[in-house]
C-alpha positions as CSV (number, residue, x, y, z in Angstrom):
1,M,47.3,28.6,20.3
2,R,44.8,30.4,17.9
3,A,41.1,29.0,18.0
4,T,37.8,30.2,16.8
5,V,35.6,30.1,19.8
6,V,31.8,30.6,20.1
7,H,30.4,32.5,23.1
8,K,26.7,33.4,23.3
9,G,26.3,32.8,19.6
10,E,29.0,35.0,18.5
11,L,32.1,33.5,16.9
12,S,35.7,35.1,17.3
13,V,39.2,33.8,17.1
14,R,40.9,34.0,20.4
15,S,44.3,33.0,21.6
16,V,43.7,30.1,24.2
17,P,45.7,27.6,26.2
18,R,47.1,24.7,23.8
19,P,45.3,21.6,25.2
20,E,47.8,18.9,27.0
21,P,46.9,15.2,26.4
22,G,45.9,13.2,29.4
23,P,45.9,9.5,30.1
24,G,45.0,7.4,26.9
25,Q,45.0,10.8,24.5
26,L,47.3,12.3,22.0
27,L,47.7,15.7,20.8
28,I,47.3,16.5,17.1
29,K,47.9,19.4,15.0
30,V,44.8,19.9,13.1
31,L,44.9,19.8,9.2
32,R,41.3,20.1,8.6
33,T,37.9,20.3,10.1
34,G,34.6,20.4,8.5
35,I,31.7,22.6,9.4
36,C,28.8,20.3,10.3
37,G,25.2,21.2,10.3
38,S,25.1,20.5,14.2
39,D,27.8,23.3,14.5
40,L,25.6,25.7,12.7
41,H,22.6,24.9,15.1
42,V,24.6,24.7,18.6
43,R,25.9,28.2,17.8
44,E,22.4,29.6,18.4
45,H,20.7,26.7,20.4
46,S,22.9,25.0,22.5
47,D,20.8,25.5,25.4
48,E,18.2,23.0,23.4
49,L,20.9,20.5,22.8
50,N,22.1,20.8,26.8
51,K,18.5,19.9,27.7
52,V,18.1,16.9,25.3
53,V,21.3,15.3,26.0
54,T,21.2,15.7,29.9
55,E,17.8,13.7,29.8
56,I,20.0,10.8,28.3
57,G,22.6,10.9,30.9
58,Y,25.2,13.6,29.4
59,T,25.5,16.3,31.9
60,T,28.4,18.5,30.5
61,A,27.4,19.4,27.1
62,M,28.0,23.3,26.3
63,T,25.8,26.2,27.4
64,P,25.4,29.6,25.7
65,D,27.5,31.3,28.2
66,Q,30.5,29.0,28.1
67,E,33.4,29.8,25.7
68,I,33.6,26.5,23.3
69,V,35.9,25.6,20.5
70,L,33.5,23.9,18.0
71,G,34.4,21.0,15.4
72,H,34.1,17.7,15.5
73,E,34.9,16.5,11.9
74,I,38.8,16.6,12.6
75,L,41.8,15.4,10.7
76,G,45.3,15.9,12.1
77,E,48.9,14.9,12.6
78,V,50.4,13.2,15.5
79,V,52.1,15.6,17.8
80,A,52.6,14.1,21.3
81,Y,51.1,11.6,23.5
82,G,49.8,11.5,27.0
83,P,50.5,8.9,29.7
84,E,49.1,5.2,29.6
85,T,49.3,5.4,25.6
86,R,50.8,2.7,23.3
87,R,52.3,5.4,21.1
88,R,51.1,3.4,17.9
89,W,52.2,6.2,15.4
90,E,55.2,8.2,14.9
91,P,54.7,12.0,15.0
92,G,53.5,13.6,11.7
93,T,51.4,10.8,11.1
94,A,47.9,11.7,9.6
95,V,45.1,10.4,11.7
96,A,41.3,10.6,11.8
97,A,39.5,10.1,15.2
98,L,36.0,9.7,16.5
99,P,35.1,12.9,18.6
100,V,34.6,11.3,21.8
101,L,37.2,12.0,24.7
102,R,37.5,10.6,28.3
103,T,39.0,13.0,30.7
104,D,39.1,12.3,34.5
105,G,36.8,9.5,34.3
106,A,34.1,11.3,32.2
107,V,33.3,11.1,28.6
108,H,32.8,14.0,26.6
109,M,31.7,14.7,23.2
110,V,34.6,16.6,21.2
111,G,33.7,20.1,20.1
112,F,30.4,20.1,22.2
113,D,31.8,20.6,25.8
114,V,33.9,22.7,27.5
115,D,36.1,19.9,28.7
116,S,36.8,18.9,25.3
117,P,37.7,21.5,22.7
118,G,37.2,20.8,19.1
119,G,39.0,21.4,15.8
120,F,38.3,25.0,15.0
121,A,41.9,25.4,16.6
122,E,45.4,24.9,15.8
123,Y,45.6,21.8,18.1
124,T,43.4,19.6,19.8
125,V,43.4,16.2,21.8
126,V,41.8,12.9,20.8
127,Q,41.5,9.5,22.3
128,E,44.1,7.1,21.2
129,A,41.9,4.2,21.2
130,F,39.4,6.1,18.9
131,T,42.1,7.2,16.3
132,F,43.0,5.7,13.1
133,P,45.7,6.4,10.8
134,V,45.1,7.6,7.3
135,P,46.7,5.7,4.5
136,D,49.4,7.1,2.6
137,G,48.5,9.1,-0.6
138,V,45.0,10.2,0.7
139,E,44.8,13.9,0.6
140,P,43.4,15.6,3.7
141,D,40.3,17.4,1.9
142,R,39.3,13.6,1.3
143,A,40.2,12.1,4.6
144,V,38.6,14.9,6.6
145,F,35.2,13.3,5.3
146,T,35.5,10.3,7.2
147,E,33.4,11.4,10.1
148,P,30.4,12.8,8.2
149,L,30.6,9.8,5.7
150,A,30.7,7.4,8.7
151,V,27.3,8.9,9.9
152,A,25.9,8.2,6.4
153,F,27.2,4.5,6.3
154,H,25.8,3.9,9.8
155,A,22.4,5.1,8.5
156,V,22.7,3.2,5.3
157,R,23.3,-0.1,7.5
158,R,20.5,0.7,9.8
159,G,18.3,1.1,6.8
160,A,19.3,-2.5,5.7
161,V,18.7,-1.6,1.9
162,S,19.1,-4.4,-0.5
163,A,20.7,-3.8,-3.7
164,R,17.3,-4.0,-5.7
165,R,15.1,-2.0,-3.1
166,P,14.8,1.4,-4.1
167,A,16.1,4.0,-1.8
168,V,14.7,7.8,-1.5
169,V,16.4,10.4,0.0
170,I,14.7,13.3,1.2
171,G,16.8,16.6,1.5
172,C,20.2,16.8,-0.1
173,G,22.3,18.9,2.3
174,P,25.5,17.4,3.1
175,I,24.1,14.6,5.1
176,G,21.7,13.6,2.5
177,L,24.4,13.7,-0.2
178,A,26.7,11.7,2.2
179,V,23.9,9.3,2.4
180,I,23.6,9.2,-1.5
181,L,27.4,8.3,-1.7
182,M,27.1,5.5,0.8
183,L,24.1,3.9,-0.8
184,K,25.8,3.8,-4.4
185,A,29.0,2.5,-2.6
186,Q,26.9,-0.5,-1.2
187,G,25.5,-1.2,-4.6
188,V,22.0,0.1,-4.1
189,K,20.7,0.3,-7.9
190,T,18.0,3.0,-7.6
191,V,18.5,6.0,-5.5
192,V,16.0,8.8,-5.9
193,A,17.0,12.1,-4.6
194,S,14.6,15.3,-3.6
195,D,15.3,18.8,-2.7
196,L,13.9,22.2,-3.2
197,S,17.4,23.4,-4.1
198,P,18.7,23.5,-7.8
199,A,22.4,23.5,-6.5
200,R,21.8,20.7,-4.2
201,R,20.0,18.7,-6.9
202,A,23.0,19.2,-9.1
203,L,25.3,17.9,-6.2
204,A,23.2,14.8,-5.8
205,V,23.6,13.8,-9.3
206,A,27.3,14.4,-8.8
207,C,27.3,12.1,-6.0
208,G,25.5,9.5,-7.9
209,A,21.7,9.7,-7.4
210,D,20.0,8.1,-10.5
211,V,16.9,10.1,-10.3
212,V,16.7,13.7,-8.9
213,V,13.6,15.7,-8.4
214,D,12.2,19.0,-7.2
215,P,9.2,17.8,-5.1
216,R,7.3,21.0,-6.1
217,E,7.3,19.5,-9.7
218,T,7.7,15.7,-9.5
219,S,6.7,13.4,-6.4
220,P,9.7,11.1,-5.3
221,W,7.1,8.4,-5.0
222,D,6.5,8.6,-8.7
223,A,10.1,8.8,-9.7
224,Y,10.7,5.1,-9.9
225,K,9.0,1.7,-10.6
226,Q,6.9,0.6,-7.8
227,R,7.3,-3.1,-6.9
228,G,3.9,-4.6,-6.2
229,P,0.5,-3.2,-5.1
230,V,1.8,-0.9,-2.3
231,T,0.2,2.6,-3.2
232,S,-3.1,1.4,-2.0
233,L,-4.4,-0.6,0.9
234,T,-7.2,-2.2,-1.1
235,D,-4.9,-3.1,-3.8
236,Y,-2.5,-4.8,-1.5
237,L,-5.6,-6.7,0.2
238,G,-6.8,-7.8,-3.2
239,F,-3.2,-9.0,-3.9
240,G,-3.4,-11.3,-0.8
241,I,-6.7,-12.8,-2.1
242,D,-5.1,-13.6,-5.5
243,A,-1.9,-15.0,-4.1
244,M,-4.0,-17.3,-1.8
245,Q,-5.9,-18.5,-4.7
246,V,-2.9,-19.4,-6.5
247,V,-1.0,-21.4,-3.9
248,R,-4.1,-23.1,-2.5
249,R,-4.5,-24.6,-6.1
250,I,-1.3,-26.5,-6.1
251,P,-1.6,-29.9,-4.5
252,L,0.7,-30.7,-1.5
253,L,2.4,-27.2,-1.6
254,P,2.9,-26.0,1.9
255,W,1.3,-22.8,1.3
256,E,1.8,-21.5,5.0
257,T,5.5,-22.1,4.7
258,V,5.7,-20.1,1.4
259,L,3.7,-17.1,2.7
260,L,5.7,-17.0,5.9
261,N,8.9,-16.9,4.1
262,A,8.1,-14.6,1.2
263,D,9.1,-11.5,3.0
264,R,12.6,-12.9,4.1
265,L,13.2,-14.0,0.6
266,G,12.3,-10.6,-0.9
267,Q,9.1,-11.8,-2.7
268,S,6.4,-9.7,-0.6
269,P,5.2,-6.2,-2.0
270,T,7.3,-3.7,-0.3
271,G,8.1,0.2,-0.5
272,P,11.3,1.9,-0.6
273,V,13.7,2.7,2.2
274,V,13.5,6.5,2.8
275,F,16.3,8.5,4.4
276,E,14.9,11.8,6.1
277,C,17.7,14.3,5.9
278,V,15.9,17.4,6.5
279,G,15.1,17.5,10.3
280,V,12.2,19.9,10.3
281,P,8.8,19.7,12.3
282,G,6.0,18.1,9.8
283,M,8.5,16.4,7.4
284,L,8.0,12.7,9.2
285,E,4.3,13.2,8.8
286,Q,4.6,14.1,5.2
287,I,6.8,11.2,4.3
288,M,4.5,8.6,6.1
289,T,1.3,10.1,4.7
290,A,2.7,10.1,1.1
291,A,5.0,6.8,1.2
292,P,3.9,3.6,-0.1
293,L,2.9,0.7,2.1
294,H,5.6,-1.4,3.8
295,T,8.2,1.7,3.6
296,R,10.8,1.9,6.0
297,V,11.8,5.4,7.3
298,V,15.4,5.9,8.4
299,V,15.3,9.4,10.4
300,V,18.7,11.0,9.8
301,G,18.0,14.7,10.0
302,V,18.0,16.0,13.6
303,C,14.7,17.9,14.5
304,M,15.5,19.4,17.7
305,E,11.6,20.8,18.2
306,P,8.5,18.7,19.1
307,D,6.7,17.1,16.0
308,T,3.5,15.6,15.5
309,I,2.7,12.5,13.7
310,R,-0.4,10.3,13.0
311,P,0.5,6.7,14.3
312,A,-2.8,5.4,12.4
313,I,-1.4,6.2,9.2
314,A,1.9,4.5,10.0
315,I,-0.1,1.5,11.5
316,H,-2.4,1.1,8.3
317,K,0.9,1.0,5.9
318,E,3.2,-0.9,8.4
319,I,5.6,1.5,8.1
320,D,9.1,0.9,9.8
321,L,10.6,3.9,11.7
322,R,14.0,3.9,12.4
323,F,16.4,6.8,14.1
324,V,20.0,6.8,13.7
325,F,22.9,8.7,15.7
326,G,26.5,8.6,14.8
327,Y,28.4,5.4,14.3
328,D,30.7,2.7,15.8
329,P,34.4,2.5,15.6
330,A,34.1,-0.4,12.8
331,E,32.1,1.8,10.7
332,F,34.3,4.8,10.9
333,A,37.5,2.3,10.1
334,R,35.5,1.1,7.1
335,T,34.5,4.5,5.7
336,L,38.1,5.7,6.1
337,E,39.0,2.5,3.8
338,L,36.2,3.3,1.4
339,I,37.5,6.8,0.8
340,A,41.3,5.4,0.8
341,G,40.5,3.0,-1.8
342,G,38.5,5.3,-4.1
343,K,35.1,3.4,-3.6
344,V,33.7,6.7,-2.2
345,D,34.7,10.1,-3.4
346,P,33.6,12.9,-1.2
347,S,34.9,15.7,-3.4
348,P,31.5,16.9,-4.8
349,L,30.6,17.8,-1.2
350,H,33.6,20.1,-0.9
351,T,32.6,23.5,-1.7
352,G,35.1,25.7,0.0
353,T,37.8,26.2,2.4
354,V,38.6,28.9,5.0
355,G,40.9,29.5,7.9
356,L,40.1,30.2,11.4
357,D,39.4,34.1,10.4
358,G,36.9,32.7,8.2
359,V,34.7,30.6,10.2
360,A,32.2,33.1,11.2
361,Q,31.6,34.1,7.3
362,A,31.3,30.4,6.6
363,F,28.6,29.8,9.3
364,D,26.6,32.6,7.5
365,D,27.5,31.3,3.9
366,L,26.3,27.9,4.8
367,A,22.7,29.4,5.6
368,D,22.2,29.6,1.7
369,P,21.8,26.2,0.1
370,E,22.8,27.6,-3.4
371,T,26.2,28.4,-2.2
372,H,27.7,26.0,-0.5
373,A,27.6,22.2,1.0
374,K,30.5,21.6,3.0
375,I,33.2,24.2,4.0
376,L,36.4,23.0,5.6
377,V,38.5,24.8,7.8
378,D,42.4,24.8,7.7
379,P,43.7,26.3,10.9
380,W,46.8,27.0,9.1
381,A,45.7,29.0,6.0
């Protein structure tokens, strides 16, 4: 079969053996594969990825000297089953799958491992237990967004954003735009998006952001109405004095219970939930320095370099810092349902489609934020 292969940072189209499905696996004909920011990164820095994931027990990630078929945002049609499968779907059924594969007892990340080639190819292998049928009538150009939108859905769930609490999205690349889509799908009323790029700010509007700012001109922290005294530590402490004076004037009021439950009931002064979707050194420190007190920061952007923060700033502001990675099968399946049901429309993210011969140029084009958000690969184009 034909596939686009990366080797020592160079992308080229090769003729490679078509994979055969093993136990618990099925072979699919690839219909579309999205190009992810992580694909762009590992093209040049797979040694960094290998070092990081080796420390957490994943020892077979790609290295620069290997020939790897990238691509993990995969949509395909069922072709054939391996042994020990339930053969749930008829050949020709469109399916989306989590990019995780078990081969000979070892688990591999599809598209990042020589033992689990990805979707920049005419065919690939996926795990039956991690595969989900696409409902009838859902076009491939929409269904293929299940994987990246599942990442955003997981981040939004980890952020635990209530409908009334503002959300601030820093960085409107593909993952930031996906987070905006999922925040609005979850009913969040105020979503502020911040990006330096005019094109990406326009896409943020198309994805449903309520307020969009150029951070060189307007601070995202001034772009929405603050709830309570959370911009100054002294104002916050003064609020505490005033609150105690009020509750202790009321006879028989169990004021300790009132105050202890105020946060749970959403009545305490609080900052926004911030989604950091940039992933460059210094961004976390910048956010924690500028954000209001009691802000929750959800780190979605992947920074592969060492970084420095000042814990004392976060401590005095009581900032929550949550890191997110991937999603679980239920989130993946629910994301597909949201797309199929029309509750999430990923079409603003789709800015181009190429065949296998166009993948190398697409990687270069994606370096320009004014040109593209998400490019899809159609191996048969």
